[in-house]
Biopython code that builds the backbone (N, CA, C, O; Angstrom):
import numpy as np
from Bio.PDB.StructureBuilder import StructureBuilder

atoms = [
    (1, "MET", "N", (102.597, 92.354, 77.113)),
    (1, "MET", "CA", (102.115, 92.959, 78.339)),
    (1, "MET", "C", (102.879, 92.363, 79.520)),
    (1, "MET", "O", (103.055, 91.147, 79.598)),
    (2, "THR", "N", (103.324, 93.203, 80.421)),
    (2, "THR", "CA", (104.048, 92.784, 81.609)),
    (2, "THR", "C", (103.063, 92.307, 82.670)),
    (2, "THR", "O", (101.963, 92.846, 82.799)),
    (3, "THR", "N", (103.464, 91.305, 83.418)),
    (3, "THR", "CA", (102.635, 90.807, 84.510)),
    (3, "THR", "C", (103.274, 91.203, 85.831)),
    (3, "THR", "O", (104.486, 91.075, 86.003)),
    (4, "VAL", "N", (102.466, 91.681, 86.759)),
    (4, "VAL", "CA", (102.938, 92.079, 88.077)),
    (4, "VAL", "C", (102.595, 90.981, 89.052)),
    (4, "VAL", "O", (101.468, 90.486, 89.064)),
    (5, "HIS", "N", (103.558, 90.595, 89.873)),
    (5, "HIS", "CA", (103.339, 89.564, 90.879)),
    (5, "HIS", "C", (103.146, 90.249, 92.221)),
    (5, "HIS", "O", (104.028, 90.979, 92.673)),
    (6, "VAL", "N", (102.026, 90.030, 92.856)),
    (6, "VAL", "CA", (101.716, 90.636, 94.142)),
    (6, "VAL", "C", (102.280, 89.764, 95.256)),
    (6, "VAL", "O", (102.017, 88.562, 95.305)),
    (7, "ALA", "N", (103.062, 90.376, 96.156)),
    (7, "ALA", "CA", (103.675, 89.670, 97.287)),
    (7, "ALA", "C", (104.397, 88.414, 96.801)),
    (7, "ALA", "O", (104.057, 87.290, 97.171)),
    (8, "ALA", "N", (105.397, 88.644, 95.965)),
    (8, "ALA", "CA", (106.083, 87.575, 95.252)),
    (8, "ALA", "C", (106.591, 86.450, 96.137)),
    (8, "ALA", "O", (106.607, 85.298, 95.701)),
    (9, "SER", "N", (107.001, 86.736, 97.347)),
    (9, "SER", "CA", (107.599, 85.696, 98.167)),
    (9, "SER", "C", (106.581, 84.874, 98.946)),
    (9, "SER", "O", (106.963, 83.964, 99.681)),
    (10, "GLU", "N", (105.322, 85.170, 98.803)),
    (10, "GLU", "CA", (104.302, 84.469, 99.571)),
    (10, "GLU", "C", (103.584, 83.420, 98.724)),
    (10, "GLU", "O", (103.264, 83.678, 97.564)),
    (11, "PRO", "N", (103.330, 82.244, 99.289)),
    (11, "PRO", "CA", (102.591, 81.217, 98.553)),
    (11, "PRO", "C", (101.165, 81.673, 98.276)),
    (11, "PRO", "O", (100.561, 82.377, 99.085)),
    (12, "GLY", "N", (100.637, 81.271, 97.138)),
    (12, "GLY", "CA", (99.268, 81.612, 96.793)),
    (12, "GLY", "C", (99.105, 83.039, 96.308)),
    (12, "GLY", "O", (97.981, 83.532, 96.214)),
    (13, "ALA", "N", (100.213, 83.718, 95.995)),
    (13, "ALA", "CA", (100.130, 85.099, 95.513)),
    (13, "ALA", "C", (99.435, 85.122, 94.159)),
    (13, "ALA", "O", (99.446, 84.132, 93.428)),
    (14, "GLN", "N", (98.842, 86.240, 93.838)),
    (14, "GLN", "CA", (98.095, 86.382, 92.604)),
    (14, "GLN", "C", (98.922, 87.117, 91.559)),
    (14, "GLN", "O", (99.793, 87.919, 91.895)),
    (15, "PHE", "N", (98.642, 86.836, 90.284)),
    (15, "PHE", "CA", (99.280, 87.537, 89.183)),
    (15, "PHE", "C", (98.267, 88.503, 88.590)),
    (15, "PHE", "O", (97.164, 88.103, 88.219)),
    (16, "LEU", "N", (98.639, 89.768, 88.500)),
    (16, "LEU", "CA", (97.772, 90.779, 87.917)),
    (16, "LEU", "C", (98.549, 91.570, 86.876)),
    (16, "LEU", "O", (99.707, 91.926, 87.093)),
    (17, "ALA", "N", (97.915, 91.841, 85.758)),
    (17, "ALA", "CA", (98.514, 92.686, 84.734)),
    (17, "ALA", "C", (98.359, 94.142, 85.166)),
    (17, "ALA", "O", (97.438, 94.463, 85.917)),
    (18, "PRO", "N", (99.241, 95.027, 84.705)),
    (18, "PRO", "CA", (99.144, 96.447, 85.088)),
    (18, "PRO", "C", (97.773, 97.060, 84.815)),
    (18, "PRO", "O", (97.303, 97.896, 85.587)),
    (19, "ASN", "N", (97.128, 96.649, 83.719)),
    (19, "ASN", "CA", (95.805, 97.221, 83.425)),
    (19, "ASN", "C", (94.742, 96.767, 84.421)),
    (19, "ASN", "O", (93.647, 97.329, 84.449)),
    (20, "GLN", "N", (95.046, 95.757, 85.239)),
    (20, "GLN", "CA", (94.136, 95.327, 86.290)),
    (20, "GLN", "C", (94.438, 96.043, 87.604)),
    (20, "GLN", "O", (93.543, 96.231, 88.427)),
    (21, "ILE", "N", (95.684, 96.441, 87.803)),
    (21, "ILE", "CA", (96.100, 97.086, 89.044)),
    (21, "ILE", "C", (95.780, 98.572, 89.047)),
    (21, "ILE", "O", (95.243, 99.091, 90.026)),
    (22, "VAL", "N", (96.101, 99.251, 87.969)),
    (22, "VAL", "CA", (95.958, 100.709, 87.918)),
    (22, "VAL", "C", (94.541, 101.174, 88.245)),
    (22, "VAL", "O", (94.401, 102.123, 89.016)),
    (23, "PRO", "N", (93.471, 100.562, 87.703)),
    (23, "PRO", "CA", (92.128, 101.020, 88.078)),
    (23, "PRO", "C", (91.844, 100.923, 89.568)),
    (23, "PRO", "O", (91.044, 101.691, 90.102)),
    (24, "LEU", "N", (92.497, 99.979, 90.244)),
    (24, "LEU", "CA", (92.308, 99.849, 91.688)),
    (24, "LEU", "C", (92.944, 101.004, 92.447)),
    (24, "LEU", "O", (92.536, 101.319, 93.565)),
    (25, "LEU", "N", (93.943, 101.634, 91.840)),
    (25, "LEU", "CA", (94.701, 102.685, 92.504)),
    (25, "LEU", "C", (94.181, 104.086, 92.201)),
    (25, "LEU", "O", (94.410, 105.012, 92.980)),
    (26, "ILE", "N", (93.494, 104.248, 91.096)),
    (26, "ILE", "CA", (93.022, 105.575, 90.699)),
    (26, "ILE", "C", (92.058, 106.114, 91.749)),
    (26, "ILE", "O", (91.122, 105.432, 92.166)),
    (27, "GLY", "N", (92.304, 107.339, 92.159)),
    (27, "GLY", "CA", (91.467, 107.985, 93.159)),
    (27, "GLY", "C", (91.984, 107.819, 94.578)),
    (27, "GLY", "O", (91.471, 108.449, 95.503)),
    (28, "ALA", "N", (92.987, 106.982, 94.758)),
    (28, "ALA", "CA", (93.570, 106.777, 96.083)),
    (28, "ALA", "C", (94.834, 107.622, 96.211)),
    (28, "ALA", "O", (95.562, 107.813, 95.237)),
    (29, "THR", "N", (95.086, 108.122, 97.411)),
    (29, "THR", "CA", (96.315, 108.881, 97.645)),
    (29, "THR", "C", (97.480, 107.904, 97.804)),
    (29, "THR", "O", (97.278, 106.711, 98.026)),
    (30, "VAL", "N", (98.690, 108.426, 97.687)),
    (30, "VAL", "CA", (99.878, 107.594, 97.870)),
    (30, "VAL", "C", (99.883, 107.011, 99.281)),
    (30, "VAL", "O", (100.241, 105.849, 99.468)),
    (31, "ASP", "N", (99.492, 107.804, 100.270)),
    (31, "ASP", "CA", (99.441, 107.308, 101.653)),
    (31, "ASP", "C", (98.458, 106.147, 101.790)),
    (31, "ASP", "O", (98.738, 105.175, 102.492)),
    (32, "GLU", "N", (97.316, 106.245, 101.128)),
    (32, "GLU", "CA", (96.319, 105.175, 101.196)),
    (32, "GLU", "C", (96.833, 103.901, 100.531)),
    (32, "GLU", "O", (96.638, 102.799, 101.043)),
    (33, "VAL", "N", (97.487, 104.064, 99.391)),
    (33, "VAL", "CA", (98.040, 102.906, 98.686)),
    (33, "VAL", "C", (99.139, 102.262, 99.526)),
    (33, "VAL", "O", (99.195, 101.039, 99.656)),
    (34, "GLU", "N", (100.011, 103.090, 100.094)),
    (34, "GLU", "CA", (101.086, 102.575, 100.940)),
    (34, "GLU", "C", (100.522, 101.831, 102.151)),
    (34, "GLU", "O", (100.975, 100.736, 102.482)),
    (35, "ARG", "N", (99.537, 102.431, 102.800)),
    (35, "ARG", "CA", (98.936, 101.804, 103.979)),
    (35, "ARG", "C", (98.341, 100.451, 103.615)),
    (35, "ARG", "O", (98.543, 99.470, 104.331)),
    (36, "GLU", "N", (97.619, 100.391, 102.522)),
    (36, "GLU", "CA", (97.002, 99.135, 102.099)),
    (36, "GLU", "C", (98.070, 98.086, 101.777)),
    (36, "GLU", "O", (97.918, 96.915, 102.125)),
    (37, "LEU", "N", (99.142, 98.507, 101.114)),
    (37, "LEU", "CA", (100.232, 97.589, 100.796)),
    (37, "LEU", "C", (100.881, 97.049, 102.064)),
    (37, "LEU", "O", (101.158, 95.854, 102.159)),
    (38, "VAL", "N", (101.123, 97.920, 103.034)),
    (38, "VAL", "CA", (101.728, 97.502, 104.301)),
    (38, "VAL", "C", (100.801, 96.525, 105.029)),
    (38, "VAL", "O", (101.247, 95.474, 105.489)),
    (39, "LEU", "N", (99.532, 96.862, 105.134)),
    (39, "LEU", "CA", (98.592, 96.012, 105.863)),
    (39, "LEU", "C", (98.391, 94.657, 105.183)),
    (39, "LEU", "O", (98.326, 93.626, 105.853)),
    (40, "GLN", "N", (98.293, 94.661, 103.856)),
    (40, "GLN", "CA", (98.108, 93.397, 103.125)),
    (40, "GLN", "C", (99.361, 92.523, 103.234)),
    (40, "GLN", "O", (99.267, 91.302, 103.362)),
    (41, "THR", "N", (100.530, 93.159, 103.181)),
    (41, "THR", "CA", (101.774, 92.401, 103.314)),
    (41, "THR", "C", (101.886, 91.806, 104.711)),
    (41, "THR", "O", (102.279, 90.650, 104.865)),
    (42, "LEU", "N", (101.545, 92.587, 105.722)),
    (42, "LEU", "CA", (101.543, 92.062, 107.095)),
    (42, "LEU", "C", (100.596, 90.864, 107.214)),
    (42, "LEU", "O", (100.935, 89.858, 107.836)),
    (43, "ALA", "N", (99.430, 90.978, 106.625)),
    (43, "ALA", "CA", (98.456, 89.884, 106.687)),
    (43, "ALA", "C", (99.009, 88.639, 106.002)),
    (43, "ALA", "O", (98.872, 87.537, 106.534)),
    (44, "ARG", "N", (99.627, 88.790, 104.841)),
    (44, "ARG", "CA", (100.186, 87.647, 104.116)),
    (44, "ARG", "C", (101.377, 87.043, 104.843)),
    (44, "ARG", "O", (101.693, 85.867, 104.663)),
    (45, "CYS", "N", (102.040, 87.857, 105.669)),
    (45, "CYS", "CA", (103.186, 87.373, 106.455)),
    (45, "CYS", "C", (102.748, 86.957, 107.851)),
    (45, "CYS", "O", (103.585, 86.803, 108.740)),
    (46, "ASP", "N", (101.449, 86.774, 108.056)),
    (46, "ASP", "CA", (100.884, 86.360, 109.342)),
    (46, "ASP", "C", (101.303, 87.280, 110.482)),
    (46, "ASP", "O", (101.523, 86.826, 111.605)),
    (47, "GLY", "N", (101.413, 88.575, 110.191)),
    (47, "GLY", "CA", (101.756, 89.555, 111.213)),
    (47, "GLY", "C", (103.238, 89.590, 111.561)),
    (47, "GLY", "O", (103.638, 90.334, 112.456)),
    (48, "ASN", "N", (104.055, 88.805, 110.878)),
    (48, "ASN", "CA", (105.488, 88.767, 111.156)),
    (48, "ASN", "C", (106.129, 90.035, 110.572)),
    (48, "ASN", "O", (106.276, 90.167, 109.357)),
    (49, "ARG", "N", (106.500, 90.951, 111.454)),
    (49, "ARG", "CA", (107.016, 92.258, 111.024)),
    (49, "ARG", "C", (108.375, 92.163, 110.355)),
    (49, "ARG", "O", (108.660, 92.918, 109.426)),
    (50, "THR", "N", (109.208, 91.255, 110.808)),
    (50, "THR", "CA", (110.533, 91.099, 110.194)),
    (50, "THR", "C", (110.387, 90.635, 108.754)),
    (50, "THR", "O", (111.015, 91.187, 107.850)),
    (51, "ARG", "N", (109.561, 89.624, 108.543)),
    (51, "ARG", "CA", (109.353, 89.113, 107.183)),
    (51, "ARG", "C", (108.665, 90.155, 106.307)),
    (51, "ARG", "O", (109.043, 90.335, 105.150)),
    (52, "ALA", "N", (107.660, 90.842, 106.847)),
    (52, "ALA", "CA", (106.954, 91.874, 106.079)),
    (52, "ALA", "C", (107.893, 93.012, 105.703)),
    (52, "ALA", "O", (107.820, 93.531, 104.589)),
    (53, "SER", "N", (108.771, 93.404, 106.613)),
    (53, "SER", "CA", (109.697, 94.494, 106.304)),
    (53, "SER", "C", (110.648, 94.101, 105.175)),
    (53, "SER", "O", (111.002, 94.937, 104.344)),
    (54, "ARG", "N", (111.061, 92.838, 105.141)),
    (54, "ARG", "CA", (111.929, 92.357, 104.047)),
    (54, "ARG", "C", (111.190, 92.391, 102.718)),
    (54, "ARG", "O", (111.738, 92.836, 101.710)),
    (55, "VAL", "N", (109.945, 91.921, 102.714)),
    (55, "VAL", "CA", (109.142, 91.905, 101.488)),
    (55, "VAL", "C", (108.942, 93.330, 100.976)),
    (55, "VAL", "O", (109.015, 93.579, 99.773)),
    (56, "LEU", "N", (108.693, 94.258, 101.888)),
    (56, "LEU", "CA", (108.431, 95.652, 101.515)),
    (56, "LEU", "C", (109.696, 96.462, 101.246)),
    (56, "LEU", "O", (109.627, 97.545, 100.665)),
    (57, "GLY", "N", (110.842, 95.947, 101.661)),
    (57, "GLY", "CA", (112.086, 96.687, 101.477)),
    (57, "GLY", "C", (112.232, 97.827, 102.466)),
    (57, "GLY", "O", (112.850, 98.848, 102.163)),
    (58, "LEU", "N", (111.661, 97.652, 103.651)),
    (58, "LEU", "CA", (111.728, 98.660, 104.713)),
    (58, "LEU", "C", (112.524, 98.101, 105.888)),
    (58, "LEU", "O", (112.670, 96.888, 106.038)),
    (59, "SER", "N", (113.034, 99.005, 106.713)),
    (59, "SER", "CA", (113.637, 98.536, 107.959)),
    (59, "SER", "C", (112.497, 98.153, 108.910)),
    (59, "SER", "O", (111.372, 98.634, 108.774)),
    (60, "VAL", "N", (112.801, 97.298, 109.855)),
    (60, "VAL", "CA", (111.790, 96.892, 110.839)),
    (60, "VAL", "C", (111.333, 98.116, 111.620)),
    (60, "VAL", "O", (110.152, 98.236, 111.946)),
    (61, "ARG", "N", (112.246, 99.016, 111.922)),
    (61, "ARG", "CA", (111.899, 100.234, 112.665)),
    (61, "ARG", "C", (110.903, 101.100, 111.878)),
    (61, "ARG", "O", (109.929, 101.596, 112.446)),
    (62, "THR", "N", (111.148, 101.280, 110.574)),
    (62, "THR", "CA", (110.228, 102.066, 109.748)),
    (62, "THR", "C", (108.858, 101.417, 109.711)),
    (62, "THR", "O", (107.842, 102.101, 109.836)),
    (63, "LEU", "N", (108.821, 100.098, 109.541)),
    (63, "LEU", "CA", (107.545, 99.387, 109.531)),
    (63, "LEU", "C", (106.838, 99.550, 110.866)),
    (63, "LEU", "O", (105.634, 99.802, 110.909)),
    (64, "ARG", "N", (107.587, 99.407, 111.961)),
    (64, "ARG", "CA", (106.994, 99.568, 113.292)),
    (64, "ARG", "C", (106.391, 100.968, 113.449)),
    (64, "ARG", "O", (105.298, 101.110, 113.998)),
    (65, "ASN", "N", (107.088, 101.992, 112.977)),
    (65, "ASN", "CA", (106.580, 103.361, 113.075)),
    (65, "ASN", "C", (105.298, 103.536, 112.265)),
    (65, "ASN", "O", (104.368, 104.209, 112.710)),
    (66, "LYS", "N", (105.247, 102.937, 111.086)),
    (66, "LYS", "CA", (104.029, 103.011, 110.277)),
    (66, "LYS", "C", (102.869, 102.310, 110.989)),
    (66, "LYS", "O", (101.745, 102.812, 111.001)),
    (67, "ILE", "N", (103.149, 101.151, 111.579)),
    (67, "ILE", "CA", (102.120, 100.409, 112.301)),
    (67, "ILE", "C", (101.587, 101.225, 113.473)),
    (67, "ILE", "O", (100.381, 101.239, 113.721)),
    (68, "LYS", "N", (102.473, 101.899, 114.189)),
    (68, "LYS", "CA", (102.039, 102.746, 115.317)),
    (68, "LYS", "C", (101.116, 103.858, 114.828)),
    (68, "LYS", "O", (100.113, 104.160, 115.474)),
    (69, "LEU", "N", (101.450, 104.469, 113.691)),
    (69, "LEU", "CA", (100.595, 105.523, 113.122)),
    (69, "LEU", "C", (99.220, 104.968, 112.759)),
    (69, "LEU", "O", (98.195, 105.584, 113.054)),
    (70, "TYR", "N", (99.205, 103.813, 112.126)),
    (70, "TYR", "CA", (97.933, 103.216, 111.728)),
    (70, "TYR", "C", (97.090, 102.878, 112.947)),
    (70, "TYR", "O", (95.895, 103.173, 112.978)),
    (71, "ALA", "N", (97.703, 102.265, 113.946)),
    (71, "ALA", "CA", (96.973, 101.889, 115.164)),
    (71, "ALA", "C", (96.431, 103.116, 115.880)),
    (71, "ALA", "O", (95.309, 103.091, 116.383)),
    (72, "ALA", "N", (97.227, 104.210, 115.933)),
    (72, "ALA", "CA", (96.781, 105.444, 116.581)),
    (72, "ALA", "C", (95.600, 106.072, 115.845)),
    (72, "ALA", "O", (94.809, 106.807, 116.437)),
    (73, "SER", "N", (95.486, 105.776, 114.546)),
    (73, "SER", "CA", (94.372, 106.289, 113.736)),
    (73, "SER", "C", (93.151, 105.380, 113.807)),
    (73, "SER", "O", (92.132, 105.645, 113.169)),
    (74, "GLY", "N", (93.260, 104.305, 114.589)),
    (74, "GLY", "CA", (92.136, 103.388, 114.742)),
    (74, "GLY", "C", (92.054, 102.313, 113.671)),
    (74, "GLY", "O", (91.031, 101.639, 113.551)),
    (75, "ILE", "N", (93.118, 102.143, 112.888)),
    (75, "ILE", "CA", (93.139, 101.141, 111.831)),
    (75, "ILE", "C", (93.601, 99.815, 112.438)),
    (75, "ILE", "O", (94.588, 99.762, 113.173)),
    (76, "GLU", "N", (92.873, 98.756, 112.118)),
    (76, "GLU", "CA", (93.230, 97.433, 112.641)),
    (76, "GLU", "C", (94.453, 96.897, 111.892)),
    (76, "GLU", "O", (94.473, 96.833, 110.663)),
    (77, "VAL", "N", (95.459, 96.519, 112.661)),
    (77, "VAL", "CA", (96.719, 96.010, 112.108)),
    (77, "VAL", "C", (96.789, 94.517, 112.383)),
    (77, "VAL", "O", (96.558, 94.095, 113.516)),
    (78, "PRO", "N", (97.106, 93.693, 111.361)),
    (78, "PRO", "CA", (97.196, 92.244, 111.579)),
    (78, "PRO", "C", (98.213, 91.902, 112.674)),
    (78, "PRO", "O", (99.345, 92.387, 112.658)),
    (79, "ALA", "N", (97.798, 91.074, 113.608)),
    (79, "ALA", "CA", (98.670, 90.658, 114.708)),
    (79, "ALA", "C", (99.463, 89.433, 114.295)),
    (79, "ALA", "O", (99.075, 88.703, 113.383)),
    (80, "TYR", "N", (100.582, 89.216, 114.981)),
    (80, "TYR", "CA", (101.436, 88.046, 114.702)),
    (80, "TYR", "C", (100.698, 86.775, 115.043)),
    (80, "TYR", "O", (100.059, 86.678, 116.090)),
    (81, "GLN", "N", (100.787, 85.782, 114.141)),
    (81, "GLN", "CA", (100.153, 84.480, 114.378)),
    (81, "GLN", "C", (101.194, 83.394, 114.167)),
    (81, "GLN", "O", (101.909, 83.399, 113.165)),
    (82, "ASP", "N", (101.280, 82.469, 115.103)),
    (82, "ASP", "CA", (102.215, 81.331, 114.953)),
    (82, "ASP", "C", (101.698, 80.313, 114.005)),
    (82, "ASP", "O", (102.357, 79.301, 113.768)),
]
sb = StructureBuilder()
sb.init_structure("model")
sb.init_model(0)
sb.init_chain("A")
sb.init_seg("    ")
for serial, (resi, resn, name, xyz) in enumerate(atoms, 1):
    if name == "N":
        sb.init_residue(resn, " ", resi, " ")
    sb.init_atom(name, np.array(xyz, "f"), 0.0, 1.0, " ", f" {name:<3s}", serial, name[0])
structure = sb.get_structure()
């Protein structure tokens, strides 16, 4: 069985097997899964958009655009913390 590493570059990340991840995703849309992944990655990166964009494999501009969409929808986005 393959093990999936969540937020591999972050300390304290959890290891989950695919059979543990898939049930969490069933019933969710791709947009919902993507949004949750972006928000959780931002939180683990202490709101650092540059670091989060690297972890996610997105450009900073794309991440910024997603954050603007989430904020406009009333979704709380993790703020940068020193």
